[in-house]
N, C-alpha and C positions, 0 to 999 in steps of 0.2 A: 710249459716245458718242465719247470721245477718248483717244488714247494719251497716258498721262501717266507713263510708267515711268522716265523718265530721272532723276528726282529722288526716288526712293523713299528712305526712311530705314530703315536696317537696325537691328533691335533687338539683334542679336548677329552676330558673324562666323559664317559658315557652318561654320568649323572647330570653333568651340565648340559649335555646335548638333549637329554630327555626331559627337560623342564616342561615342555609342552607335551601333553599326553596325546593330543590329536595331531596327526601329521597333516600338513597342508599339501595333500596329494593333488597335483594339478595334471589334468590330461586333456587331450582333445576330445571333441564330441565323438559319440560312438561311431557315426558314419564316416569319420575321418581316420579311424585307426587302420594302420597298415597290417599286413599279414604277420610281420615279425613281432608286432606288439601283442598279439593275441595268442600266438602259438606256444607250444612247448618244444624247446630244442633238446634233442637227444644225442648225446655223445656216444659214438661207436668207436671202440678201440679195435681196429681191424684184426690184429693178431689174435684176439681173444673172443671174437664174436661168433663166428661159425666157419669151420673148416670144411670145404667141399671136396677136397681131393685126398684126404687121409694122411697128409704129411705132418699133422699136429699143429699147423699154423693156420689161423683164419685167413680168409681171402675174399675177393670181391664177389665171386659166384656164391660164396656162403652168405654174404650180406644180402645179396639179391634174393636168395631163397627164403630169407627170414623177414622180408619187408612187411608181410602181412601182420607180423607181431606188432610192429610200430603202428600200423593202421588200427589194429584192435585196441591198442593202448591209448589211442587218441593223439599220438604224436603228429606234429605238423611239419617238422624239419629235422633232418638227421645231419649231424656234423661228423665227418670222418677224420680221425687222427691220420697223420701223413701216410699216403699210399704211393709216394713217389720213389723213383729209383734211388736205392740207398745201400751202402755196405752194412747198415744196421749196427753201427757202433752205439748209437742211442736209439735203436729200434724205430728208425724212420725219420727222426728229427735231424739226422745228418744226411742231407740230400745231395746226391751226385748229379741229378738232372731234374730240374724243377718242372719240366714239361713231359716227363716220361713216367709211366707206371712201373713200380717195382715188380719184376717177374714173379717174385714170391706171392704177390697178391693177385696177379693176373695180367691182363692186356688192356689196351685202350678200348678194344671192342667190348671187353667185360665191363669196363667202366661205363661205356655208353649204354649197354644193356641195363645196368643198374639204374642209370639216370632215367631211361625210358620207363622202367617199371615204377620208379618213384613218382614220376610225373603222372602215370596212369592211376596211381593210388592217391594222388593229391598231396604228396610229401615233398617238401623242398630239400635240395641237396646243398650242403655247406662243406667246403673243403678247408683243411688246415693250410694256412700260408705261413711259412717259416722264414721271415726276412732277415733275421740277424746273422745267419751263418749258412754255410754250405758244408758238404763233405770235403775233406782234404784229398779225396780221390776224384773229385769232379774235374772236368776238363778246364773249367775256369781256374781252379787253384793250380793245377799242374802247369798251365800256361803262365799264370802269375809268377810262379817260382822261377820260370825261365825268362821272365820279363818280356813276354810276347804281348804286344798291344792288340786289342785295347784292355787286356786283362792285367797289365802290370800293376795297377793300383786298385784292383778290385777288392783287395784285402788290406787289413791294417798291418803294415810292415814297418818296423823301426829298427834302428841300430842298437846294439847292445852296449854295455859298459864294460871296460876291461876289468877282469877279475883282479882284486887287490893283491892276491898271492901269486897269480900267474897271469900276467898281462896278455899272454897269447890266447887266453880263454875269455869268453864273453859272458857277462851276467845279464839277466833281464833288466830292462830300463827302469823298472820301479817294482813296488811290492804287491801289485794287483794279484788277486787270487781268483782262481776258477771256481765256479759253482760246484764242480765235481772234485775239488780238492787240488792243492798244489798251485804252482804259479799259473797265471793266466797267459804266460808267454812261452812259446815253443821255438827253439832254435832250428832254423833250416839251413843245413850246411851248404846246399847247392846255391841258394840265393845269398847266403851270408848275412841273414837278418833274422830277427825274431818276428813271429806273427802272433796276433792276439787271438785267444780262444777263451771266451767266458764260460764255455761248457767243456766238453771233452776236447782233447788235443786233435781229434779227428773232426772237429767242428770249427774251422777258422772263421773269425768274424769278418763279415763283409764291410766295405768301406763306404759309408753313406755320404762322405764328403766328395765322392767322385760322381759327377752328374751322369756319366755314362753307365755306371753301375745302377744308379737310381732308375734310369730309364729301362735298363735291362729287367729290373725287378717289377716295374710297372707293366712291362710286356708279359711277364709271367702271369700277372693277374688277368690281363686281357686275353691271353691264350685260353685259360679255363673259362672265363666269362663267354668267350666266343663258342665254346663247346656247350655252354648252357647251364653252368652252375648258378646257384641262387645266392651266393655270398661266401664269405670267408670268416673263419676264426683266425686271428692273427696272433702268432706265438711270440712270447718273450719280448714284447715291445720295449720295455724299459732299457734294454741293452743296445739299442741301435747306434747310439753315439757315445763317445767318451771325450773327456777333456783332451784337447790337442797337445797341451804342454806336459801331459803325463805325470802329474804330481802323485806322490805316494798318498794312499788313503789312510785315514786315521784308524787306530784300533777301536774296536767296539766296546771293549771292556767286558765282554761276555765270558764269565768264568768257566762255562761249559765248552767253549770252543777251543780247539787246538790251533797252534799257529799256522798250520797248513790248511785249515778249513775255512770255507767261505765266510762263515759268521764271525770270524776273528776280526774282520775289518768292517768299517762303515763305508758303504759304496756310494759316496757322494760325488765321485768323479766318473763313475762308469755306468750309472743308472739314472734314468729320468732327466737327461740333460735337455736344455731348452729346445734344441734342434729336433729332438725326438717328437715332440707334439706337432710340429710343423710337418714332419714326414708322414705322420698318421693322417693329417689332413690332406696331404698329397695323394696318399693311397685312396682315401675316401673319394677324392675327386675323380679318380679313375673308375671306381665302382659306380659313381653317379653318372658317368658318361653313358652307361648302358641304360639307366633309368630314363635319361633324357631322350633316348631313342624310342623306347616302347612303353614307358610308364610303369614298368615292373621294377620294384625296389629289389636291389641286391644288397643284402645286409652285410655289415662289417662289425664283428665283435672282437675286442682285443683283450689279451691276457696281460694284466699289469698288477703284479703283487707289489703294492706300494702303499704309502699312507694315504689317507683320504684326500688330502690337499692335492697330491700328485695324481692320484687316480682320477679325480674329477676333471683334471685338465685334458684327459683323453677324450672327453666329450667334444672338445673344441668349443666353438661359439656358433650362434645361429648364422652369423655371416660367413664363418669359415669352419664348417662342421668337421669333427674328427670321427671317432667311432660312433655307430648307432648306440652302442653302449660298451663301456669297459666292464668286464666281469666283476660282479659284486661278490667278494670273497669274505664278507663279514661272518657268515656261518662257518666257513672253513677256518678262518684265521683266529677267531676269538671265542668260539663256542664249542663245548664238548659235553661229556657226560657229567661234569661237575657244575655246569652252568645252571643258573636259576631262571625262572620266568622273568624276573626283573632284568637279568642280563640280556635275554632275548629282546625284550622291549627296547632296552637302551641301544642295542646295536642296530636294530631296525630303524629306530628314529635317527640314529646318527647318520645312516646312509640317506634316509629320506630328506633330512633337513640340511644336508651338505651338498646334495646334487643340485645342479642348476634347475631353476623353476620350470624350464621348458624341456628338460631332459627326461628320458624314459628309464624307469628302474628295471632291474633284473635280479634274480635270486639264484644262487648256485650253492649247492651243498656238498657236491662230490665231483671228482674227476680222476684222471689216470695218475695224478701226482700226489693224491692224498688218500689216507686210509678211509675205508668205506664208512658210510653213515652208520650202519648197524654196529660197526666196531668202535667208532668214535663216540657215539651217543648211547650205545646199547641196543640190542634187538627190539626191546619193548618200545623204544621211542621212534622206531622207523616210521610208523604211520603218522605220529604227531609232527615229526619234522617235515614229512612230505605235505602235510596239511598246510604248514606255514609257507613252504616254498611255492606251492601251487596257488595259494589264495592271497598272498600279499600282492600289492599293486605292481604290475610290470610283467616282463617276460620271465618264464621259468626254464631252468636248464636241468636236465636229468642225465646222470652218467649211467651207461648201460649196466643193468643189474640192480640199480637202486629201486626200481619199481617192484622187485620181488624181495627186497631186503637181503641181498647177497652180503656176505661177511668177508673180511680179510681171510686169506689163506696163509697159514704159517709156511714160510719159505726158509729152509735151512741155508747155511752158508754154502754148502756144496751145491744146492739147487739155484743159487742166486744168479740172476742175469743182468740186473740193473747196474750200469757202469759206476754210478755214484756209490752204490753199496759196495761193489768190488774194490773201489778205490779206498773206501773207509777201512777195509780189513775185517777179519772175522770177529774182533772184539767190539766193533762199533757199527757194523753194517746195519743192524736193526734200527739204528737211529736215523738212517738215511734211505733205506730201501723203499722203492716204489713197487716192487714186485707183488706184495700181498694183495693190492687192489687191482692188479692187472690179470689175474688168473681167468681161465675160460668161463664164458657165460654158461649158466646151468639151465639147460633147456628141459631135460627130463632125467629119468633114472637109468638110462641105458649107458652103454660104454662111453666113458669120458663125458658124462652128463649130456650126451647128445651133441656136444660140440664137435667131436671128430670121431671117425671110425677107428682111429688109432688109439690104443691104450696108452701111448706115450705122447704127451702134448708139450709144447714149448715151455710152459709153466704148468705145474701140476694142478689138477682140478681139486677144488676144496672137497674134503672127505664128507662134508655134510650134504652133498648133492643128491643123495638118495631120497632125502626128505625135502630139502630146500631146492626146488626147481620150478620153472614156469608151468610145466604141465600139471604138477600137483596143485599149484596155486590157482590155476584156471578151473580145476575140477572141484576144489574145496568150497564149502559153503561160505566160509570166511577166509580171507587171505590178504596179505599186503598188496598183492596185485589187484584184487577187486576193490580195495580201498583206493588205490592209485587211480584206477579207471574212473571211479566216481568223482574223484577230485578233479581230474582233467576235464571231465564232462561239465563239471560245475563252472569251469572257467568261461563257458559260453554265456553265462549270466551277465547282464549289463552291470550289475552291482560289482562283479569281479573285474570286468574290463575297464569300467570308467568310474566306479563308485569311490567315495571317500574312504579313508582309513582312520579308525580310532583304535589305538593299541595301548593297553595298560597292563600292569602287573596286579594280580589278585593275591595279596600276600607276597612272599618272596619266591615261591616255587612255581606259580602258575602264571602263564601269559595268556591274556584274553584279547581278542580283537574283533572288530566288526567291519564289514564292507557294506556300505549302504548308499542307496539312492532314494529319493522321496517317491519315485514312481513304481517301485517293485519291492519284493521281500528282501530283507537284509540277510547277510550271511554272518554267522557268529562262530568263532573258533576259540576253543579253550584247550590248552596243552599243559599238562602237569609235568614239569621237568624233574620233580622230586621223587623220592622213593617211598613216600607216605601217601595215603589216600587224602583227598582234599574235597571240600564242598565249597563252591565259590558263588558269589553273587555277581552277575554280569549286567545288572540293570544300570550301572554307571556308564556303560557303553552307549554311544549314539546309535539309533536305529533299532533298539531292542523293543520287542512287543511284550505283552503280558503272557503270551504262550509261545514256547519254542518247540520245534519238532526236530528230532535227530535225523540228519541227512546221512551221515556216515560216522563211524567210530572206530577206534583202534580195535584190533582183532581180539584182544584179551579183556575188553571192557565189559562191565556189567550192564551197560546201556545197549539198546538195540535200535536198529534203524526203524523209524516210525514212532518211537516213544515220544510222548509229550513230556516236556521238561519245564519245571518252574524256574524262571530266570534268576530267582533269588537263591536257588539251591541246586546248582549244577554239580552232580557228583562225578568225581574223577578218581580212578584208581591210580596206583603208582605208575608213572611214565605213560599216562593215558592221554588220549586226545579225542576231541569230539567236534564235529561240524554240525551246527544247528541252523535252521531256517526259521524266520519269523512267519507267523500265520498270515 
């Protein structure tokens, strides 16, 4: 839902976590790995993927028409950001009907056609599940306002406090702040109470202390599972429960946060409450009902921007599982173009050494809420970052466009659509806007980058689309896309699926790692995070042989595929990355 990485709480310094250079990566035997453990998940932002009808907004038929691209890229599962009926206050994350398709995107028949095509191509379909809130225009909320059962307590309603200056007016019950700015409480005159909204006022929080609402939301999962989806990405899970006694939250002390901005407070009473982890286990139990029937796993991935201690709780336990995995936001939350190779090593090890020994890892570097990889790390590091995400142990997640190195698009105040940006105002909107990473996919150099027949699109196409587009990268001798394809293909090796991990820093700027098994060639990765050329010795890594061969390399590298490389002297240019195989 929302990027909240600026105020994470570290449970230990990365240097303490990284004392051991070799991660104790434990996994099941090769023949027991499930589909979700070996695949690449690909996030599609429907508004911006492909427009089939010329209205400037992407849709389901557009997505269906481009499924061959996912197959060509080696993708095994596509996750769709919300496609449900919505007034689009938050572009689909304000859902008016959890069981209906938004007409802007198409119909239920369009959805079933997409599912059929994906099945034929061998690609799994994952939906966004948004359990924390609905739209204030939903039938549920309208009936709740009127206290029509069973909807009366579907939402978090509380009485206000009489205003000190005018007792006839009501003030919010406490100081809680919305992620989108301002009070998290909205007065409803008809009902005569405040309702909680931790995001936009048009997104009232659902009340998970009401067992009828809980069963209602479980039935939403069952509805889509019955249609045949292969799992869910669960949105904004830390917000499901709040302290019932409604205490004020303490100030964060962040000198850059204004009093009406979310980061002004520490959200110790509104996020990651103990009941939340149990609710995720209850959702998982619903998903597992379907596996019990036919043996096919439906995956459940959850979005939880939280410190590591809280994040790991979303795995649940072997006896009471939670998510198959909570998204791993280490690369989003802590790493950028100023990070060193040592930083990368430390944050990789921090995740690996803090997750439960039985749990499965995952790696996420971009999504619809965070600036694009090529803009955060610099275009030159696009390939190196993709090497790390694809070849570290666990599942990999790609945001649409990252496979071709798409960059943020500058969005002026006048062009802004993101509600959090608009709430921040023209002087501060760039600190909060998510529009730059949501602009249309760049398919080719035709009108609107091949995204739409219309020259006007819901967000403007990046002006670099004439050169930076999928068609160009497919035809080029070297390209980000061709590197990406080779990386995804390499994931089929046993060394990547089940091999051990040894990750180190070579000097301060270069991160080196090996994935190795005794029964087959090792995979060696070296990425230079710095701006100077480096020559590094990788012989300290486990699994390294006397001769290495280049498998793939960053597009601006001096090395070439097939080159033989001395493991004691691996040459890397600035922001360069290379993947090597042992003989």
